C-alpha positions, 0 to 999 in steps of 0.5 A: 500500500503505497498510496496515501489513502492506504497508509491512512487505512492501515493506521485507522484499522490498527486503532479500530482493532487494537483499542477495542481489543485491548479494552475487552481483554483488559476487562476480561482479565481485571474487570473495570480497572483492567479496562481502564489500564488497557485503554492506555495499552491499546493506544500505545500499541496503535501509536506504534503503528503510527510511528512505523508508518510515519518513519517510512516517510521521514516525518516522525518527530520523536522529541515532540511526541516525547514532550507531549506524552510527558505532559499527558502523563503528568496531567493523568498523574495529577488527576489520579492524585487529586481524585484518588478516593474516587479512583480507588472506589472504582478499583474496589480498593479500601481507602482510609484517611487518618487526620492525625497522620494526614496521609492516605492509607490504602488497606 
């Protein structure tokens, strides 16, 4: 497939197969927490296909991608940190907070 439409089809088909496949697999293996984690895994797998296709055309910019991925990881970590009780409730993990210790305890 050397036509631009064919390249785009490969990238789109990879995302259409890998993202739902990872979602279902993650849900089957670990329930809702597994499905949430598997969304990221599926996106990384689909991203690898995008990199493969763009490197062949010499248009991949790894520094730009690394910077944006770092920003996204920091943003996601901040969201989990701010809403940890809600995230733990989704995962079914017992969470307690001891005001005298002022630290979050995970049982």
